[in-house]
C-alpha positions as CSV (number, residue, x, y, z in Angstrom):
1,M,19.4,2.2,6.6
2,R,15.7,2.1,7.2
3,I,14.0,-1.1,6.3
4,V,10.3,-2.1,6.1
5,V,9.6,-5.8,5.9
6,K,6.1,-7.1,5.2
7,V,5.1,-10.7,5.9
8,G,2.0,-12.2,4.4
9,T,-0.5,-14.5,6.1
10,S,0.4,-17.4,3.8
11,S,4.0,-17.2,5.0
12,L,3.2,-16.6,8.7
13,T,0.7,-19.5,9.1
14,D,0.5,-23.2,8.4
15,E,-2.1,-25.0,6.4
16,I,-4.7,-24.8,9.2
17,G,-4.0,-21.2,9.9
18,A,-2.0,-21.5,13.1
19,I,1.0,-19.1,13.3
20,N,4.2,-20.8,12.2
21,T,6.5,-20.1,15.2
22,G,9.5,-21.6,13.5
23,F,9.3,-19.2,10.6
24,V,8.8,-16.2,12.9
25,G,11.8,-17.3,14.8
26,R,14.0,-17.5,11.7
27,L,12.9,-14.2,10.5
28,S,13.4,-12.6,13.9
29,E,17.0,-13.8,13.9
30,Q,17.6,-11.9,10.7
31,I,15.9,-8.8,12.1
32,A,18.1,-9.0,15.2
33,M,21.2,-9.2,13.0
34,L,20.2,-6.2,11.0
35,N,19.4,-4.3,14.2
36,Q,23.0,-5.1,15.5
37,Q,24.2,-3.5,12.3
38,D,22.4,-0.2,13.3
39,H,19.7,-0.6,10.7
40,Q,16.2,0.5,11.7
41,I,13.5,-2.1,11.0
42,V,9.7,-1.8,10.9
43,V,7.7,-5.0,10.4
44,V,4.3,-5.1,8.8
45,S,2.7,-8.4,9.8
46,S,-0.5,-10.0,8.5
47,G,-2.0,-13.0,10.1
48,A,-4.5,-11.8,12.8
49,I,-7.6,-13.1,11.2
50,S,-6.1,-16.4,10.2
51,A,-4.6,-16.8,13.7
52,G,-8.1,-16.1,15.2
53,V,-9.7,-18.7,12.9
54,A,-7.2,-21.3,14.2
55,A,-7.5,-20.2,17.9
56,L,-11.3,-20.4,17.8
57,G,-11.3,-23.8,16.1
58,L,-13.3,-22.7,13.1
59,S,-13.2,-25.0,10.1
60,A,-13.1,-22.2,7.6
61,R,-12.5,-18.5,7.3
62,P,-15.9,-16.7,7.6
63,T,-16.9,-14.1,5.0
64,D,-19.2,-11.7,6.9
65,V,-17.5,-8.5,8.1
66,T,-18.8,-8.6,11.7
67,T,-17.4,-12.1,12.3
68,L,-14.1,-11.2,10.6
69,Q,-13.7,-8.2,12.9
70,A,-14.3,-10.3,16.0
71,I,-11.9,-13.0,14.8
72,A,-9.2,-10.4,14.1
73,A,-9.5,-9.1,17.7
74,A,-9.0,-12.7,19.0
75,G,-6.1,-13.4,16.7
76,Q,-4.1,-10.1,17.0
77,S,-3.1,-10.8,20.6
78,R,-1.8,-14.3,19.6
79,L,0.1,-12.9,16.7
80,M,1.8,-10.3,18.9
81,D,2.6,-12.9,21.5
82,V,4.5,-15.0,18.9
83,W,6.5,-11.9,17.7
84,S,7.2,-10.8,21.3
85,R,8.6,-14.2,22.2
86,A,10.7,-14.6,19.0
87,L,12.3,-11.1,19.1
88,G,12.5,-11.3,22.9
89,E,15.0,-14.1,22.5
90,H,17.3,-11.5,21.0
91,D,16.6,-8.9,23.7
92,L,14.4,-6.9,21.4
93,V,11.1,-5.3,22.5
94,V,8.2,-5.2,20.1
95,A,5.6,-2.5,19.9
96,Q,2.2,-3.1,18.4
97,V,0.9,-0.4,16.0
98,L,-2.5,-0.8,14.3
99,L,-3.2,1.4,11.3
100,V,-5.8,2.1,8.7
101,P,-5.4,3.9,5.4
102,H,-7.0,7.0,6.9
103,D,-3.8,7.4,9.0
104,F,-2.0,8.2,5.7
105,V,-4.8,10.3,4.1
106,N,-5.3,12.8,7.0
107,R,-2.2,14.9,7.3
108,R,-2.4,15.2,11.1
109,Q,-2.7,11.5,11.4
110,Y,0.1,11.0,9.0
111,L,2.5,13.2,11.0
112,H,1.4,11.6,14.2
113,T,2.1,8.2,12.8
114,R,5.6,9.3,11.8
115,K,6.3,10.7,15.2
116,T,5.2,7.6,17.0
117,L,7.2,5.2,14.8
118,T,10.3,7.5,15.1
119,K,10.0,7.6,18.8
120,L,9.6,3.8,19.0
121,Q,12.8,3.3,17.0
122,E,14.6,5.8,19.2
123,L,13.6,3.7,22.2
124,G,15.0,0.6,20.6
125,C,11.7,-1.0,19.8
126,I,10.7,-3.0,16.8
127,P,7.3,-1.7,15.6
128,I,5.0,-4.5,14.5
129,I,2.3,-3.0,12.3
130,N,-1.0,-4.5,11.1
131,E,-4.2,-3.1,9.8
132,N,-6.7,-2.4,12.5
133,D,-9.0,-5.2,11.1
134,A,-11.1,-5.2,14.3
135,I,-12.7,-1.9,13.4
136,A,-11.8,-1.1,9.8
137,S,-14.6,-3.0,7.9
138,D,-13.7,-1.6,4.5
139,E,-10.1,-2.7,4.9
140,I,-11.1,-6.3,5.7
141,R,-13.1,-6.5,2.5
142,F,-10.8,-4.6,0.2
143,G,-7.5,-3.8,1.9
144,D,-4.2,-5.5,2.2
145,N,-1.0,-5.0,4.1
146,D,1.1,-4.6,1.0
147,R,-0.4,-1.1,0.4
148,I,0.0,-0.2,4.1
149,A,3.7,-1.4,4.0
150,A,4.4,0.8,1.0
151,L,2.7,3.8,2.7
152,V,4.7,3.1,5.9
153,S,7.9,3.1,3.8
154,H,7.1,6.6,2.6
155,N,6.1,7.7,6.1
156,V,9.4,6.7,7.7
157,G,11.6,7.5,4.7
158,A,12.6,3.9,4.2
159,D,15.5,2.9,1.9
160,V,14.2,-0.6,1.2
161,L,10.8,-2.3,1.3
162,V,10.9,-6.1,1.4
163,L,7.6,-8.0,0.6
164,L,7.9,-11.6,1.8
165,T,5.4,-14.0,0.2
166,D,4.9,-17.6,-0.8
167,T,6.2,-17.1,-4.3
168,E,9.8,-16.4,-5.5
169,G,8.8,-13.0,-7.1
170,L,7.2,-11.7,-10.2
171,Y,7.1,-14.1,-13.2
172,T,6.4,-13.6,-16.9
173,S,3.1,-15.5,-16.3
174,D,1.5,-17.5,-13.5
175,P,3.9,-20.3,-12.8
176,R,1.1,-22.4,-11.4
177,R,-0.5,-22.5,-14.8
178,D,2.4,-22.0,-17.2
179,A,5.4,-24.2,-17.0
180,S,7.4,-21.9,-19.2
181,A,7.0,-18.9,-16.8
182,T,10.3,-17.3,-15.8
183,L,11.3,-15.1,-12.9
184,I,11.8,-11.4,-13.6
185,R,14.8,-10.4,-11.6
186,E,14.7,-6.7,-11.9
187,V,12.2,-4.0,-12.9
188,G,13.3,-0.5,-13.7
189,A,11.6,2.6,-12.2
190,N,9.7,3.5,-15.3
191,D,9.2,-0.1,-16.6
192,P,5.6,-0.7,-17.8
193,L,5.7,-3.9,-15.7
194,L,4.7,-1.7,-12.8
195,D,1.3,-1.3,-14.4
196,V,0.6,-4.8,-15.6
197,R,-2.3,-6.9,-14.4
198,A,-1.6,-9.8,-12.1
199,T,-3.4,-12.3,-10.0
200,Q,-5.6,-10.5,-7.5
201,R,-6.0,-13.4,-5.0
202,G,-3.3,-15.1,-3.1
203,T,-4.1,-18.0,-0.9
204,V,-7.3,-18.9,1.0
205,R,-5.6,-17.6,4.2
206,G,-4.4,-14.3,2.8
207,S,-6.0,-11.2,1.3
208,G,-3.3,-10.2,-1.1
209,G,-1.9,-11.4,-4.4
210,M,0.7,-10.4,-6.9
211,A,-1.5,-7.5,-8.0
212,S,-1.4,-5.9,-4.6
213,K,2.4,-6.3,-4.4
214,L,2.8,-4.6,-7.8
215,A,0.7,-1.8,-6.6
216,A,2.8,-1.5,-3.4
217,A,6.0,-1.5,-5.5
218,R,4.6,1.3,-7.6
219,I,3.8,3.4,-4.4
220,A,7.2,2.7,-3.0
221,S,9.0,3.5,-6.3
222,S,7.2,6.8,-6.4
223,S,8.5,7.4,-2.9
224,G,12.1,6.7,-3.8
225,V,12.1,3.3,-2.1
226,V,13.6,0.1,-3.6
227,T,11.1,-2.8,-3.3
228,V,11.9,-6.5,-3.2
229,I,9.4,-9.2,-3.6
230,A,10.8,-12.5,-2.5
231,A,10.0,-16.0,-1.1
232,A,9.7,-15.8,2.7
233,E,11.2,-19.3,3.1
234,R,14.4,-18.5,1.2
235,P,17.4,-18.8,3.6
236,N,18.6,-15.4,4.8
237,V,16.2,-13.7,2.4
238,L,15.9,-10.5,4.4
239,L,19.7,-10.2,4.9
240,D,20.4,-10.7,1.2
241,A,17.7,-8.3,0.1
242,V,19.1,-5.5,2.3
243,D,22.6,-6.3,1.0
244,G,21.3,-5.6,-2.5
245,L,21.5,-9.1,-3.8
246,L,18.9,-10.0,-6.5
247,V,16.7,-12.2,-4.5
248,G,13.3,-12.5,-6.0
249,T,12.3,-9.4,-8.0
250,T,13.8,-6.0,-7.3
251,F,11.9,-2.8,-8.3
252,R,14.1,0.2,-8.6
253,A,13.1,3.6,-7.1
254,S,11.8,6.3,-9.4
255,S,13.5,9.6,-9.9
256,R,10.1,11.1,-9.8
257,R,9.4,11.3,-6.1
258,L,5.9,12.4,-5.1
259,P,5.6,14.5,-1.9
260,A,3.4,13.0,0.8
261,R,0.3,15.0,-0.1
262,K,0.3,13.8,-3.7
263,L,1.1,10.3,-2.7
264,W,-2.1,10.2,-0.6
265,I,-4.0,11.5,-3.5
266,A,-2.5,9.0,-6.0
267,F,-2.5,5.8,-3.9
268,A,-4.0,6.1,-0.4
269,A,-7.4,7.8,-0.9
270,R,-10.3,6.1,-2.5
271,P,-11.8,8.1,-5.4
272,N,-15.4,9.1,-4.8
273,G,-16.3,10.1,-8.4
274,R,-15.0,10.6,-11.9
275,V,-14.5,13.7,-14.1
276,T,-14.1,13.3,-17.9
277,V,-12.1,15.9,-19.8
278,D,-11.7,16.8,-23.5
279,D,-8.5,16.3,-25.5
280,G,-7.3,19.9,-24.9
281,A,-7.6,19.5,-21.1
282,R,-5.9,16.1,-21.3
283,G,-2.9,17.6,-23.0
284,A,-2.7,20.5,-20.6
285,L,-2.7,18.3,-17.6
286,I,-0.2,15.7,-18.8
287,E,2.1,17.8,-20.9
288,R,2.1,21.2,-19.1
289,G,1.0,20.2,-15.5
290,T,-1.8,22.8,-15.4
291,S,-4.8,23.0,-13.1
292,L,-8.0,21.5,-14.4
293,L,-10.6,24.2,-15.4
294,P,-14.3,23.8,-15.9
295,A,-14.0,24.5,-19.6
296,G,-12.2,21.2,-20.1
297,V,-14.8,19.1,-18.3
298,T,-17.2,17.1,-20.5
299,A,-18.9,14.8,-17.9
300,V,-19.2,14.3,-14.2
301,T,-19.9,10.9,-12.6
302,G,-20.8,10.3,-8.9
303,N,-22.0,12.5,-6.0
304,F,-18.7,13.6,-4.5
305,H,-18.2,16.5,-2.2
306,E,-15.7,19.4,-2.2
307,H,-12.2,18.2,-1.3
308,D,-13.0,14.6,-2.2
309,V,-10.6,12.7,-4.4
310,V,-11.8,12.0,-7.9
311,E,-10.4,10.3,-11.0
312,I,-9.8,12.3,-14.1
313,C,-10.5,10.4,-17.4
314,D,-10.0,11.2,-21.0
315,Q,-12.5,10.6,-23.8
316,A,-11.5,7.0,-24.1
317,G,-12.2,6.3,-20.4
318,T,-8.6,6.0,-19.4
319,V,-7.8,7.3,-15.9
320,I,-5.1,9.9,-16.6
321,A,-5.0,11.6,-13.2
322,R,-6.4,12.0,-9.7
323,G,-7.0,15.1,-7.7
324,L,-8.9,16.9,-4.9
325,V,-11.9,18.7,-6.3
326,Q,-12.7,22.3,-5.2
327,L,-16.4,21.8,-6.3
328,D,-18.9,19.2,-5.3
329,A,-20.5,17.2,-8.1
330,S,-23.7,19.2,-8.3
331,A,-21.8,22.5,-8.6
332,L,-19.4,21.1,-11.1
333,R,-22.2,19.9,-13.4
334,T,-23.6,23.5,-13.6
335,V,-20.2,24.9,-14.7
336,A,-18.8,22.1,-16.8
337,G,-17.7,23.3,-20.2
338,K,-17.9,26.9,-19.3
339,R,-15.1,29.5,-19.6
340,T,-13.8,31.3,-16.6
341,T,-15.6,34.5,-17.6
342,E,-18.9,32.7,-17.6
343,I,-18.6,31.4,-14.0
344,P,-20.0,33.4,-11.1
345,S,-17.4,35.0,-8.8
346,N,-18.6,33.0,-5.8
347,V,-17.9,29.7,-7.5
348,A,-14.4,28.2,-7.6
349,H,-12.8,28.8,-11.0
350,E,-10.6,25.7,-10.8
351,V,-12.0,22.2,-10.6
352,I,-8.6,20.9,-9.3
353,H,-5.6,23.0,-8.5
354,R,-2.3,21.6,-10.0
355,D,-0.9,21.2,-6.4
356,D,-3.7,18.8,-5.7
357,L,-3.5,16.8,-8.9
358,V,-1.3,13.8,-9.7
359,T,-1.0,12.4,-13.3
360,M,-1.2,8.6,-13.4
361,I,0.3,8.0,-16.9
């Protein structure tokens, strides 16, 4: 079985941001036990920035990108040292892999990532993955390792993704504010809970929250991967999750499995614009899976380029799909609403081909 386990900053570090070596040791023992059972494990580990803050003796986490990048570089080596020592006690060798979302959007990079991770596992290493925070400024401000963990799960063909955090799982409401909140043990593949809004922010030390974990579960579900959100401090949490016990919240895998290209379009790439369509085009896209033609376009928002990812919205403003456009924004505005016979032969007659389009509802 292939297993991806993601550990958040709030679980890896103590109140002052120093890496919790005791926790890493306990989790490493579980990883070693799974490795002895011939499971293949990939770890996605947050904590570099927080570890850097503690190592440099800063009183608080800075907010400017340049300082965060420098701190991440200082903290990453300390993070890897803790993992190396903990897994080394079980005769396991760790391998550092730093990624950014571009490594999943670009097909060449995507395949190279897969080859590297596969070879590391063949060599008996435990890959420890983190965002390349030291150079990826956008990811520091907006990214999180939950999404990368889900994309890694697709990349390596994982069976299970385990997201370890400081809460027991997904609740009916925020348990910190609502005493009547109850834990949701299981979410079906097509359950609308995958689309609910949740708290964006986790702790002051981490960048994620339940919203990012729900998004990750949705990515994983669309990849055919079971996802578990569970409390990191629960005894034997990783072993139990892999055994299929209902620890925390389990999200079942969808029967609708997106190929890698469409997964990038739907979840990995950032949309650079928006195309609004009429009701006829909406029905054709959702019900018949057609390509998007200029005749169905009623509005164009943004200044995107050819082959950029854009959102497709209906007349109510609801995002119904994403896709790779074959026309830039300027060219699309000139042909929007026109029939194919009215479009010059040297201009693309499809706004988005159906092979480059993913419905989101």
